[in-house]
C-alpha positions in Angstrom: 33.6 -16.5 19.2 30.4 -18.2 20.8 28.9 -21.3 19.8 25.7 -22.4 20.3 26.3 -26.3 22.5 23.4 -29.4 21.4 22.9 -32.8 23.7 24.3 -34.8 21.0 27.6 -32.8 21.8 27.2 -33.0 25.5 27.0 -36.9 25.0 29.6 -37.2 23.4 32.0 -35.5 25.5 30.7 -37.6 28.9 30.3 -41.0 27.4 33.5 -42.7 26.2 32.1 -44.9 23.8 30.2 -42.5 22.3 30.6 -42.9 17.9 31.4 -39.0 18.0 33.3 -38.9 21.2 37.0 -38.5 19.8 35.9 -35.8 17.1 33.7 -33.8 20.1 37.2 -33.9 22.6 39.6 -32.7 20.1 36.9 -30.1 18.6 36.1 -29.2 22.1 39.9 -28.5 23.6 40.8 -26.3 19.9 37.8 -24.4 20.7 38.2 -23.3 24.3 42.0 -22.9 23.6 41.1 -20.4 21.1 39.2 -19.0 23.7 35.0 -19.9 22.4 32.5 -19.8 25.1 30.1 -21.8 24.1 26.0 -21.3 25.2 23.1 -24.0 25.5 19.7 -23.7 27.3 18.0 -25.3 30.1 16.1 -27.6 28.0 19.4 -28.9 26.5 21.1 -30.0 29.9 17.4 -31.3 30.7 17.2 -33.3 27.7 21.4 -33.9 28.5 20.7 -34.9 32.1 17.9 -37.2 31.5 19.6 -39.2 28.8 22.6 -40.5 30.6 20.3 -40.4 33.6 18.7 -43.8 31.7 21.7 -44.6 29.3 24.7 -44.2 31.5 24.3 -43.3 35.0 22.6 -41.3 37.6 26.0 -40.6 38.5 27.2 -39.9 35.3 24.4 -37.4 34.7 24.9 -35.7 38.3 28.9 -35.6 37.5 27.4 -33.5 34.2 25.7 -31.1 35.7 27.9 -30.5 38.4 30.6 -29.7 36.0 28.2 -27.4 34.0 27.8 -25.3 36.8 31.4 -25.3 38.0 32.8 -24.2 34.0 33.1 -20.6 33.4 33.0 -21.4 29.4 29.3 -22.3 29.3 26.5 -20.3 30.1 22.9 -22.1 29.9 19.8 -19.2 29.1 16.9 -19.9 30.3 14.0 -20.9 27.5 11.8 -17.5 27.9 8.0 -17.7 27.2 8.8 -15.3 23.9 11.3 -17.8 22.6 9.6 -21.3 23.7 6.4 -19.8 21.5 9.1 -19.0 18.8 9.8 -22.6 18.8 6.2 -23.9 18.8 5.6 -21.8 15.5 9.1 -23.6 14.0 7.4 -26.6 15.2 4.4 -26.3 13.8 5.9 -25.2 10.4 7.9 -28.2 9.9 5.6 -31.5 9.7 8.0 -32.6 7.1 10.9 -33.0 9.8 11.5 -34.9 12.7 12.6 -32.1 14.9 12.1 -32.7 18.7 10.8 -29.7 20.4 14.1 -29.4 22.1 15.6 -28.6 18.8 13.1 -26.1 18.1 14.0 -24.5 21.1 17.9 -24.4 20.5 16.9 -22.9 16.5 14.6 -19.9 18.3 17.9 -19.0 21.3 20.2 -19.5 18.4 18.2 -16.8 15.9 17.5 -14.6 18.9 21.1 -14.8 20.0 22.2 -14.0 16.5 24.4 -17.3 16.9 24.7 -19.4 13.2 27.3 -21.9 14.9 26.5 -25.1 16.5 28.3 -27.8 18.3 26.0 -30.7 16.9 25.9 -33.8 15.5 22.3 -33.3 15.0 21.4 -33.0 10.9 18.6 -30.9 12.3 20.5 -27.5 13.1 21.8 -28.1 9.0 18.0 -29.3 8.1 16.1 -26.4 9.4 18.8 -23.9 7.3 20.5 -21.4 8.8 23.4 -22.6 10.5 26.5 -24.6 10.5 27.6 -27.8 12.8 30.7 -28.2 13.9 32.9 -30.2 13.9 
């Protein structure tokens, strides 16, 4: 099984005092034991690095990226112009939601890859209507 990973899940895994840290660690441990593979995008990785740098430390941001590069469990997909345009279409359609553009790129990528599950704590995945949030 493949699961999309959002910024909030990465942050929860990396930051021990994050409110979702415990549930993220438990989910990640169980998912990896079951052979789950994880997919994310370069936009999500960038957003995570920026958050960790600004709110935690430069060193933790570096550790996050280095560990991600070494892991065989994570596939980082580079955003294509086609997916980015699909994301912008989603962004324009949902003026009533506070979806970030990165959220919209994640939705478009998940649709493109036919993924239904997101390792995320962000309610936007459910609000968009097509995805299940894990844990």
